N, C-alpha and C positions, 0 to 999 in steps of 0.2 A: 743377887744378880748372877746369872750363869756366865761363866767366862766366855769371852768372844773368841778366844784361842783355845782349841782343844789340844792339851798336851799329848794325848794319845795319837792324835793326827800328826803332830810335829815329829813323833818318833816312828812314823810309818812312811818311809820314803816313797813307796809305791802309791799310797793314797795322796801324798802331797803332789806327786807328779800328775796324777789324774785330775786333781783340782786346779793345777797350774796349766790350763789348756794352751795358754799363749807362751809358755816356757819362759816366763819372766825371770825365774830363779836361775835358769841356765844362762840366760843373757847377762844377768848381773854378775854371774861367776866368771864371765869372760872379760871382765874389765881390764885385766893385765894384758890379755891378748889383743884387746881393742887398741891399747896404747901402742903396742909393737906394730900392729897392722897399719895403724894410722901414720906412724912414722914412715913406713915403707911407701904408702900411698902418697904421702906428702912429698917425699923425695921424688917419686916418679912424676908427679904433677909439676915439679919445679917450684917448690915453695920459696926458693931464693929469689924468684922473679917478682915477688910481691912488691908493688909500688915501684917497679923498675929498679929495685935494689937500693933506692934512695929512701931516706927517712922522711915520712910524711909530716905535714904541719900538725895534723891531729888524726886520731883514729876514732871512728864511730862504729860500735858493734850493735847489730840488730839481731835479736833472738827473742822468742817468746814461748809460752807453754812449757813443755817438758825440756826445751832447750834454753830457757831463759837463764839458767844458772851459768851457761857458758859466758855470756856477757858480764854477769856479775863477778865471776872468778877473774876474768882478764882485767876488769876495772880495778879490782882489789889488788891483784898481784903487781900491776903496773904502777899503781899510785905512788909507792914510796920512792921509786927511782927513775921513772920514765921521764925523758926530756920533753915529751909532748903529751898533751892531754888525751885521756881515753874516756869516752862517754858512751852511754847506753841509750838505745832507742828501741822501742817495741814495734812502732808503726809510723806511718806518715803523720804529720808533716815532717820532712827532713829539715833540720835547722838551716836558716838562710846562709850561714857562713860556709857550709860544705861546698867545696869546689875542686878544681883540678889539683890543688896541692894536698888534698886530704885522702885518707884511705877509709873506705867503708867495708866492713866485714859483715856478711849476711849468713846466718846459720839456720838451716832447716833440714831435718833428716829426710823428709819426703821431697824437699825442694819445691814445695807448693804452699807453704804457710803464707797467708796473705801479707802479713806485716813485713817480714824480711824480704819477701819478693818485691813488694812495692818500694821499699827503701832502696834495694839494690838497683831497681829500674830507674828511679829518680836520680840516684847518685851517678849512674852511668850517663844519664842525659846531661848532667852538669859537668861531666868530664873527670869525675873523681876516679882514683884507682879503686879496683874492686877485688876483694877476696871472698869467695863463697865456699861454703862447706855443706854438702848434701848429696842427694842421690844423683847418680849419673843420668844423663838424658832426661833431665827434669827442666821445668820452666826456669828455675834458678840457675841451672847450668847454662841454659841458652842465653839468659840475660848477661851472664858473666862472659860468655864467648863473644857476644856482640860488642861488649865493652873492652875486649882483649885483656880481660883480667885473668886471675888464677882461680881455677875451680878444683877443690879437693873432693873427690868422690868418696863416699863412705862405703864400707864393705857391704857387699850384697847380702841380703838375708836379715838385716836389721829392720825391725818393724815398729819399734817403740823408742821414741827419743828419751823416755825416762830410763830405759835400760841400755841406751847407747851413748851415755854421757861422754865417755872417754874417746869414742870415735869422733865426736864433734869437737871436744875441747882440745885434744892433742894438736891438730893442725893449727888452731888459732894460737896456742902457746908457742908452737914452733915459729910461726910467722912473727910473733912479737919478739922472740929471741933474735931472729934474723935482722929485725929492724932496730935492735938495741934498746927495746922498751923494758926488757927484763932479762934476767939471767936464768935460763932454763934450757940448757943444751941437751943433746940426746942422752948423755950419760945420766942426767937428772931424770929424764923421762923413763929410761930403762930401769932405773932404781925404783921409780914410782910403780912401774909395772910389776916388779918383783914383790913390792909390798902389797899391792892389790892381790896378787896371787896368794900371798901368805894369809890375808884376811879371808879370801874365798875358801881356802882350805879349812880354816878354823870354823867357818860358818856353813860348811857343806851340809846338805840335807841329811846325809846318813850319820852325822855326828849326833851323839845323845844330847837331849835337851838340857841336861844338868851341866854340860861343859861347853855347849855351843853358845857363844855370845849373842848371836842373832835370836836364837830361840828363847834364851833367858829374858832378853829385852821384850820379845813379843808376849811372853807370859806375864811379865810385870806390867806392861801397858794394856793388856787385853781387856781389863775391866774399867779402864779410865778414859777420860778425854785428855789426850796428850798436850802438854805445853812444853815446847822445845826452846830452850834458852842457849844462846851461844855467847861465850865469854870473849868479847872483842870482835873486831870486824871479820876476821877469817872464820871463826866459829859461828859468827852471825850468818854468813853465807851458807855454811853447813847446816845450820838450824833451819834456814829457809828451805833448803833442799830436802831435809828430813820431813818437815811438815808437809811439803808438797807431795812427797812419796806416800806418806801416810794417808793423805786425802785422796790423791788421784789413783793410787794403786791399791792400797788396803781399804779404801772407802771409809776411812775413819776421820771424823772432823778433828783437825789439829790446828793449833796456833803456834806462833813462834815470836821470838824477840831477841834483841841483841843487848847484852849488858855493856855498860851500865845504863844506857839510854832507856831501855824498856823496863827497867827495874820497878819503877813506881806503878805502872799499869798492871804488870804481872803480879806484883806483891799484893796489890789491891784485890785481885781476883781470889787470892788465898783466903780472904775473909768472906767469900761469897757462898752461894747455896750449893756449889759443887765440891766443897771441901769437907773435911771431917767434921768441922763445927757446924756445917749447914747454915752458915750465915750468922752464927751465934758468937763469933769472935775467933780469931786465929788460934788463941790459946786453949780453946775448949776441946777436950778430948772426945774422940768418937765413942759413943756408947756401944755396949756389946749388942750384937744382933738379937732381935727378939726370937726366942726359941719357939714361940707359938705363931710366928708369922707364916702365912700361907702364900707361897709365890704365885699361886694361880688366882686366889681371891684378892690378895693385897697388891698384886702387881710386882714387878721386879724392883729391886733396890735402885735408888738413884745413882747414876755413874758419878765417879769422883775425878778430880783432876789428877793427872799423873805427870810429874815433872821429870823431864829428860834434860840433863845439863851437859853441854858440850864444852870441854875445856882443853 
């Protein structure tokens, strides 16, 4: 089977830029800058005014699609020490218990995603406190303004929620810190931005494929159907994000799971038709390729599973 990732292309920055017409790689490399800019925009919008400065009875976060991970991350980070419950919703109906004592956070880069927009509108109708993150002058911003909530505008120029994760996540984390749901002050966020810059430098397009972690991973997974496993809840969210990016951005079918809960179903697939044994048992070694096989007459070799473990 011909590799899906051409190593020669990976080592040609000009060709990579030409193929990346939406400049996704450039946007992903700005993750650190997204954090810093989001901190500034959140300050200017008055992030400290969320819920009137009082701790809400509960927090509900609505996000979906490329922004879905924002809700997942906040739920995970707040769970160990938050004095109030944090729940996730993708769309209506809004739970019946949501009312004036609760905070509803709606996230949509465009400010037009039907789910978060509908959740914010219904929450406003019930008198709940509202925090929205998305484009300025959008329907979501209008709903927030009518409810006298706090809207954090994302930086102009962001076109894909998949590549603008940190522009969306940072304001939500800052709000949670202000409300005492988790410990993530600005010093933590600035440190995070520095680490994101470090990884962006290591994975820059002009770095050679034999030392670039992103290119090495692309080559290793290029001929496979990726299975992404996260060791524990935090890495489970990361695994979900990785599989989503592989499917939605690279157009490669991928699945994910969280250990130890997903171990049984994932391990079962290792004995299936897409493994080295071809369904003949997990301990069966892959036979050497047939030197007489014709890729044009016999067709391409069957793709194999590729395991990506996040620890």
